C-alpha positions as CSV (number, residue, x, y, z in Angstrom):
1,M,0.0,0.0,0.0
2,S,1.6,3.3,-1.1
3,H,-1.1,6.0,-0.5
4,A,-0.6,9.0,1.6
5,V,-2.1,7.7,4.8
6,A,-0.1,4.5,4.7
7,T,3.0,6.6,4.1
8,L,2.2,8.8,7.1
9,R,1.5,5.8,9.2
10,A,5.0,4.3,8.4
11,V,6.7,7.6,9.2
12,R,4.8,7.9,12.5
13,L,5.7,4.3,13.4
14,A,9.4,4.9,12.6
15,A,9.4,7.9,14.9
16,S,7.7,6.2,17.8
17,R,9.8,5.5,20.9
18,K,7.4,2.7,21.9
19,P,5.0,0.6,19.9
20,F,1.4,1.8,19.4
21,L,-0.9,-0.7,21.0
22,A,-4.3,-0.6,19.5
23,R,-7.1,-2.8,20.9
24,G,-6.4,-6.3,19.5
25,S,-2.9,-5.2,18.4
26,G,-1.5,-8.7,19.2
27,A,-3.2,-10.1,16.1
28,V,-1.5,-10.4,12.8
29,R,-3.0,-7.9,10.4
30,C,-3.0,-7.3,6.6
31,P,-0.6,-4.4,6.0
32,D,-2.9,-3.0,3.3
33,C,-6.3,-3.0,5.0
34,R,-5.3,-3.4,8.7
35,L,-7.7,-6.3,9.2
36,I,-6.9,-9.9,10.3
37,P,-6.3,-12.2,7.3
38,S,-9.6,-14.0,7.6
39,H,-11.5,-10.7,7.3
40,C,-9.2,-9.0,4.8
41,V,-11.1,-6.6,2.5
42,C,-8.4,-5.9,-0.1
43,A,-10.0,-8.1,-2.8
44,L,-13.1,-5.9,-2.8
45,Q,-11.4,-2.5,-3.0
46,P,-13.1,-0.4,-5.7
47,Q,-11.5,1.6,-8.4
48,V,-12.9,5.1,-9.1
49,K,-11.7,8.3,-10.6
50,A,-12.2,11.6,-8.7
51,R,-11.4,15.1,-9.9
52,A,-11.5,16.5,-6.4
53,G,-8.7,16.0,-3.9
54,V,-8.7,15.5,-0.2
55,C,-6.1,16.8,2.3
56,L,-6.1,15.1,5.7
57,I,-4.6,16.9,8.6
58,M,-4.3,14.1,11.2
59,G,-4.1,14.0,14.9
60,D,-0.9,12.5,16.4
61,I,-1.9,8.8,16.5
62,E,-4.9,8.9,14.1
63,A,-3.0,7.2,11.2
64,L,-2.0,4.4,13.6
65,K,-5.5,3.4,14.5
66,P,-6.9,0.4,12.6
67,S,-10.4,2.0,12.6
68,N,-9.2,5.2,11.0
69,T,-11.4,6.0,7.9
70,G,-9.1,8.6,6.4
71,W,-7.3,5.5,5.1
72,L,-10.4,4.5,3.2
73,I,-10.5,7.9,1.5
74,A,-7.0,7.4,0.3
75,D,-7.9,4.0,-1.0
76,L,-10.3,5.6,-3.5
77,V,-9.3,9.2,-4.1
78,A,-6.0,9.2,-5.9
79,D,-5.2,12.8,-4.9
80,T,-5.4,12.3,-1.2
81,F,-2.7,14.1,0.9
82,A,-2.0,13.3,4.6
83,F,0.0,15.3,7.1
84,G,0.4,15.0,10.8
85,W,-0.7,18.1,12.9
86,S,1.6,19.9,15.3
87,R,0.8,23.1,17.2
88,T,4.3,24.4,17.0
89,A,5.3,23.5,13.4
90,V,3.7,23.0,10.0
91,D,4.9,20.5,7.4
92,P,6.2,22.5,4.4
93,G,4.6,19.9,2.2
94,L,1.2,20.8,3.6
95,L,1.8,24.5,2.8
96,A,2.8,23.5,-0.7
97,V,-0.4,21.6,-1.3
98,L,-2.6,24.4,0.1
99,T,-0.9,27.0,-2.2
100,N,-0.7,24.9,-5.3
101,P,-2.6,26.9,-8.0
102,Q,-4.4,23.8,-9.4
103,W,-6.4,23.5,-6.2
104,Q,-9.1,25.6,-4.5
105,P,-8.9,24.4,-0.9
106,Y,-12.0,24.3,1.3
107,L,-11.6,23.8,5.1
108,V,-14.5,21.6,6.1
109,F,-15.8,22.6,9.5
110,P,-19.0,23.7,11.2
111,A,-20.0,27.3,10.4
112,E,-20.5,28.3,14.1
113,Y,-16.8,28.1,14.7
114,A,-15.8,30.5,11.9
115,A,-16.2,34.2,11.1
116,P,-19.3,34.6,8.9
117,E,-17.4,36.0,6.0
118,R,-15.3,32.8,5.7
119,V,-18.3,30.5,5.5
120,V,-19.5,28.9,2.2
121,N,-22.1,26.3,1.7
122,A,-21.4,25.2,-1.9
123,V,-18.5,24.6,-4.2
124,A,-18.3,27.0,-7.1
125,D,-19.5,25.5,-10.5
126,G,-16.4,26.7,-12.3
127,E,-14.2,24.8,-9.9
128,I,-15.8,21.4,-10.3
129,A,-16.8,21.2,-13.9
130,A,-14.7,18.7,-15.7
131,G,-12.8,20.0,-18.7
132,V,-13.0,23.7,-17.8
133,P,-9.7,25.2,-19.0
134,G,-7.8,26.7,-16.1
135,G,-10.6,25.8,-13.7
136,K,-9.3,25.0,-10.2
137,R,-10.1,21.6,-8.7
138,P,-11.7,21.5,-5.2
139,L,-9.5,20.3,-2.4
140,F,-11.4,19.4,0.7
141,V,-9.2,19.9,3.8
142,L,-10.4,17.6,6.6
143,L,-9.3,17.7,10.2
144,D,-9.0,14.0,11.1
145,G,-9.0,13.2,14.8
146,T,-11.4,13.3,17.8
147,W,-13.8,16.2,18.0
148,A,-11.6,17.8,20.7
149,E,-8.5,17.4,18.5
150,A,-10.3,18.8,15.4
151,R,-11.4,21.9,17.4
152,K,-7.8,22.4,18.6
153,M,-6.5,22.1,15.1
154,F,-9.0,24.6,13.8
155,R,-8.1,27.2,16.5
156,K,-4.4,26.8,16.5
157,S,-3.5,26.5,12.9
158,P,-3.1,30.1,11.6
159,Y,-2.1,28.9,8.1
160,L,-5.7,27.7,7.7
161,D,-7.2,31.1,8.6
162,R,-7.1,32.2,4.9
163,L,-9.2,29.3,3.7
164,P,-12.9,29.4,3.1
165,V,-14.8,27.2,5.5
166,L,-17.2,24.8,3.9
167,S,-20.1,24.1,6.3
168,L,-22.1,20.9,5.6
169,H,-25.7,20.5,6.5
170,P,-26.5,16.8,6.0
171,E,-30.1,15.6,6.5
172,Q,-29.1,12.1,7.6
173,V,-27.4,11.1,10.9
174,S,-24.1,9.3,11.0
175,S,-24.2,5.5,10.5
176,Y,-20.5,5.1,11.6
177,R,-20.2,2.2,14.0
178,L,-16.5,1.7,14.7
179,R,-16.1,4.3,17.4
180,R,-18.6,5.8,19.8
181,S,-19.9,9.4,19.7
182,S,-22.4,11.0,21.9
183,N,-23.6,13.2,19.0
184,D,-25.3,11.7,15.9
185,Q,-24.4,14.8,14.0
186,H,-20.7,14.0,14.3
187,F,-19.6,12.2,11.2
188,C,-16.5,10.1,10.7
189,T,-13.9,11.4,8.2
190,A,-14.9,9.1,5.4
191,E,-18.6,10.2,5.7
192,V,-17.5,13.9,5.6
193,A,-15.5,13.2,2.5
194,A,-18.4,11.5,0.8
195,L,-20.6,14.5,1.6
196,C,-18.0,16.8,0.1
197,L,-17.6,14.7,-3.1
198,A,-21.4,14.7,-3.6
199,L,-21.5,18.5,-3.1
200,A,-18.8,18.7,-5.8
201,G,-21.0,16.7,-8.2
202,E,-19.0,13.5,-7.9
203,H,-21.9,11.3,-6.9
204,H,-20.6,8.0,-8.0
205,V,-17.4,8.5,-6.2
206,A,-19.3,9.6,-3.1
207,D,-21.6,6.6,-3.2
208,T,-18.7,4.2,-3.7
209,L,-16.8,5.7,-0.8
210,T,-19.9,5.3,1.4
211,A,-20.3,1.6,0.3
212,W,-16.6,1.0,0.9
213,L,-16.8,2.4,4.4
214,D,-19.8,0.2,5.1
215,V,-18.1,-3.0,3.8
216,F,-15.0,-2.2,5.8
217,S,-17.1,-1.7,8.9
218,V,-18.8,-5.1,8.4
219,H,-15.3,-6.8,8.1
220,Y,-13.9,-4.8,11.0
221,L,-16.8,-5.5,13.4
222,S,-17.0,-9.1,12.4
223,A,-13.3,-9.6,13.2
224,K,-13.6,-7.6,16.5
225,R,-16.5,-9.7,17.6
226,N,-15.0,-13.0,16.4
227,L,-17.9,-13.6,14.0
228,P,-17.9,-15.1,10.5
229,L,-18.2,-12.7,7.6
230,D,-21.6,-12.2,6.0
231,V,-20.4,-11.6,2.5
232,G,-24.1,-11.4,1.3
233,S,-24.7,-8.4,3.5
234,E,-26.5,-5.3,2.2
235,A,-23.2,-3.4,2.3
236,H,-21.4,-6.0,0.1
237,Q,-24.3,-6.1,-2.4
238,R,-24.4,-2.3,-2.6
239,L,-20.7,-2.2,-3.4
240,L,-21.3,-4.8,-6.0
241,A,-24.2,-2.9,-7.5
242,L,-21.9,0.1,-8.0
243,G,-19.9,-2.0,-10.4
244,Q,-16.9,-2.5,-8.1
245,G,-15.0,-5.6,-7.3
246,P,-15.7,-9.3,-8.0
247,R,-19.1,-10.9,-7.7
248,I,-19.8,-11.9,-4.1
249,Q,-21.5,-15.2,-3.4
250,P,-23.4,-15.5,-0.1
């Protein structure tokens, strides 16, 4: 696996003074999907093409967690960038991405935390239409961590202050099941990315990412609970219906 989150994970592991011990870390895991071999999901990974990009700014240990869903975004969206966050320093590579003229960055965060003049609720048509000469591509900047970490990143990252804040207003509640949240309006990172992609008109990519998250969740929770896989689940069939991966036999 060579995408940005996998690379960040390898860098973070190399810098660790002691091993990161996630729950169930004693088990042998697939290096590409982070699941135990009996529940590996790699054979089902879909292939899509996205015009938009995603820039993940990740909390200290977020890339190390087997349940991290930023990894799933990088599986599908080729132009996914991932950087670790620090209060005292900023990765020059992150600044280079944010100032690259091919991108129009949008910092995705609730409107109530930003000055009103920074808030936008849509992505400009000229920035998403495929084939527009010179048109900038949308780059969705996501703060990937716990809600407390995300708020700290938002407040203490002055290099983000110049970016427009994209505020999402989804009608549905989160269906994420891999970590607990006391607020149904708190979406996991992959869910947020799917909402952004849909807003940018990339509905097939958004639907495929949602289905990929759901299939990963089925595999992850089955492994965690020591249950056999239900490969005929609704999530698997939905991924199949999107035209991705091999045919699944229940």
